[in-house]
Every structure is written in C-alpha cells, then in structure tokens.
C-alpha positions in Angstrom: 26.1 -2.9 -102.1 25.6 1.0 -101.4 24.6 2.0 -97.6 21.2 2.4 -98.8 20.4 -0.8 -99.8 22.1 -2.3 -97.0 20.2 0.2 -94.2 17.1 -0.5 -96.3 17.7 -4.3 -95.6 18.4 -3.6 -91.7 15.5 -1.2 -91.4 12.6 -3.7 -90.9 14.7 -6.0 -88.4 15.4 -2.3 -86.6 11.8 -1.9 -86.0 11.2 -4.9 -84.7 14.4 -4.2 -81.9 13.2 -1.8 -81.7 9.3 -2.3 -81.0 10.5 -5.0 -78.3 12.4 -2.1 -76.1 9.4 -0.1 -76.3 7.0 -3.0 -75.2 9.5 -3.6 -72.3 9.7 0.1 -71.4 6.0 0.4 -71.5 5.7 -2.7 -69.6 7.3 -1.0 -66.8 5.6 2.7 -67.3 2.0 1.0 -66.8 2.9 -1.2 -63.6 5.1 1.7 -62.4 2.2 4.2 -63.2 -0.9 2.3 -62.2 1.1 0.7 -59.2 1.4 4.4 -57.7 -2.3 5.0 -58.5 -3.5 2.1 -56.4 -0.8 2.6 -53.7 -2.7 6.4 -53.7 -6.0 4.6 -52.9 -4.6 2.4 -50.7 -4.8 -1.1 -52.5 -1.9 -3.0 -51.0 -1.4 -6.9 -52.5 1.3 -8.5 -50.8 3.3 -11.4 -52.9 3.0 -13.7 -50.0 -0.1 -12.8 -48.8 -2.2 -12.2 -52.1 0.1 -14.0 -54.8 -2.8 -14.3 -57.5 -4.4 -11.4 -57.5 -1.5 -9.4 -56.9 -0.1 -11.0 -60.1 -3.0 -10.2 -62.3 -3.6 -6.6 -60.9 0.4 -6.0 -62.2 0.0 -8.0 -65.4 -3.3 -6.1 -66.1 -1.0 -2.8 -65.3 2.0 -3.6 -68.0 -0.6 -4.7 -70.4 -2.5 -1.3 -69.8 1.2 0.1 -71.0 1.7 -1.7 -73.1 -1.8 -1.5 -75.1 -1.8 2.4 -75.5 1.7 2.2 -76.9 0.8 -0.4 -79.5 -2.7 1.2 -80.3 -1.2 4.8 -80.6 1.5 3.1 -82.9 -1.3 2.0 -85.1 -1.6 -1.7 -84.1 -4.8 -3.4 -84.5 -6.8 -4.5 -81.5 -6.3 -8.4 -82.0 -2.3 -7.9 -82.5 -2.8 -5.9 -79.4 -4.5 -7.8 -77.3 -2.1 -10.7 -78.2 0.4 -9.4 -76.9 -1.0 -8.1 -73.6 -1.8 -12.0 -73.4 1.9 -12.8 -72.9 1.7 -10.7 -69.6 -0.5 -13.3 -68.1 0.4 -16.6 -69.9 3.3 -17.2 -67.6 0.8 -18.0 -64.9 -1.4 -20.9 -66.3 1.3 -23.5 -65.3 2.7 -21.4 -62.2 -0.5 -20.9 -60.3 -1.4 -24.7 -60.0 2.5 -24.9 -58.7 1.2 -22.3 -56.3 -1.6 -23.6 -55.0 -0.1 -27.0 -54.4 2.9 -25.1 -52.3 5.4 -26.1 -55.0 6.7 -22.3 -55.2 5.6 -19.8 -53.4 4.2 -16.0 -54.2 7.7 -14.5 -54.9 8.9 -17.3 -57.1 6.0 -17.5 -58.8 6.2 -13.3 -59.7 10.1 -13.9 -60.5 9.4 -16.9 -62.7 6.8 -15.2 -64.4 8.6 -11.6 -65.2 11.4 -14.1 -66.6 8.8 -16.1 -68.8 7.4 -13.1 -70.4 10.4 -11.2 -72.0 10.9 -14.5 -74.5 6.8 -15.2 -74.5 6.6 -11.5 -75.8 9.6 -12.2 -78.2 8.1 -15.5 -79.4 4.8 -13.6 -80.5 6.9 -11.1 -82.2 8.6 -13.7 -84.4 5.5 -15.7 -84.9 3.9 -12.0 -86.4 6.9 -10.9 -87.7 5.6 -8.8 -90.6 3.6 -7.1 -88.1 6.3 -5.9 -86.0 8.7 -5.6 -89.0 7.0 -4.0 -91.7 4.0 -2.2 -89.7 4.3 1.7 -90.0 4.7 3.5 -87.0 
C-alpha cells in the first residue's frame, strides 16, 4: 500500500476528528465572547439563582459559535441546527431533577457540560458522511 492510499483512507476520519475539535473550540469561543458581551450590558445570571435561564443562555451562546463555523464551512441548516440541539438536549432530563431538588444548579451545569461531548459525537457518528466527506 502506498502512503497516498493510506493517507486518502485516513483523510475522511481526520476531517471528522478535526470537525469535532473545531466544534468544541467554537462552543467555548461563542460562550466566552457572548458571555463577555452579556456581562458588559449587565446581564448577570447565576447558576445558583437562575439555573434554567443561565443554562439556556449559555447553550445559546455555544450554539451561535457552532452555527457560525458550521455555516462558514458550508454545512446545511438542518445539520447545523441538529448539532446546536446537542447543547440543549442534556437539560431535558436534568431540569425536572432540578425542580424536584434532586440536583442543584451547579450539578446541572456540570452534568450538562459533560453530556454535550458524547452527544455531539453521537450526532456526528449518526451523520458520519456529513462529517467525513463534507468539503470544507
């Protein structure tokens, strides 16, 4: 097997891996930049005081970063919104636990953040052709 054949076979999975890393970077950039803007205008939500709103706003901020880079890379809106949905999905089972006082706001944030990563990976594996063969 030549090096070229080996490289071309790995290339789609390298694209897949890079996209995953790029989404994580975009999440944090969106969260950081929009979080700073919100703080500058006096929007101060607390995980202890306002866990639902704080989480939803943070998920929105992450989604903006992800959507921006995905659209820039030429991904279609349905795929982009599906990936953004992974920022919101973790709270579906967690909000009721919060409301029943089984978990607190900080625990919600920790569990939701940890859950985002495998959810993103699951969506990418489900649509792996989108992420291994998509022209960037």
